[in-house]
N, C-alpha and C positions, 0 to 999 in steps of 0.2 A: 658251637659244637664243636668236638676235638672228634679225629678218626684216626685211629691208628690200623696199621693194616700189617697182616703178617708177613714177613720174608724170611727166605732161607740165606743164611750167612755162607757166602762161597769163599770167602778170602778175610784175613784178618792183617793189618799192617800197623806200623805206626808213621804218622805224618805232623811232624813239629812237635813232638810230647804226646800228642792225642792216639787215642786206638783208634783206628777206623777199620772199616770192612767195606766189601763189596756184597751187596745182598740182593739174590734173586726175587722179583715178583712175578713169578708165574713167566719168564721169558723175557721181561725186561730187569736191566742189573743197573743198579744205582750204588753211589758213593754213600756211606751212611755212619754218621759218628757212633762210635760203641763205648764212648767214655761214661754213660751210665748205666752200661751192660758188661763191666769190666771182664766178666767171668765167660763171656760168650766166645763160644768155638765155633770152627767151621763145622757146617754141618747140622748146626740147629738153628730153630725160628724164634725171631725175634719181633716183639711188636713196635712198628716203627711209627712213628709222627713227625712229620716235619724235618726228615734227613736225621733223626735221632733215635736211636734203638731205647727203647723205655725200660725193656724188660725181655728175658729170655723166656720162652713160653713153649710149652710142651708140643709136640709135633701133632699130635691128637687135637688138639686145641685150633692149632694152626690151620690143620686140614679142614675141621669143622668150619671154622670161620671163613676160610676161601670159598667153600662151597655153598654156604649162606651167601655171601657175597657174589658168585655166578648165577645163583637161583634169583636173586634180587635182579641183576641185570638183564637176565633173560625175561623176567616179568615186566622191566622198565620197556625192553625192547616189543613186547608184544602188546602192551597197549600203544605203543608209537604206531606199531604198524595198523593196529585196529582203526586207531585216528586217522592215519592218512587214508586207509581204505574208505573210510566213512565221509571223505571229500570229495569235492569234483562231482559226486553222483547226481543223476537228476533227483529234482525235487518236487 
């Protein structure tokens, strides 16, 4: 299974002939290859997989995806807390 994560492009530059960028993933910034999305510009969101921008996506779509990801993470955390509180009790 592949997972593409939206990130906001905060800088673009060339490195040895490749278009590169710095992408913000909600506070975590990573270097990303933008060669597959050569029209990407600062301020836009891109779908990133394994360090490569696969495509530029609309901000609305990126924000919806990030919100769904946050909801999934919260649900997983709630489930873990529920499992932890069920352990060690008197049975």
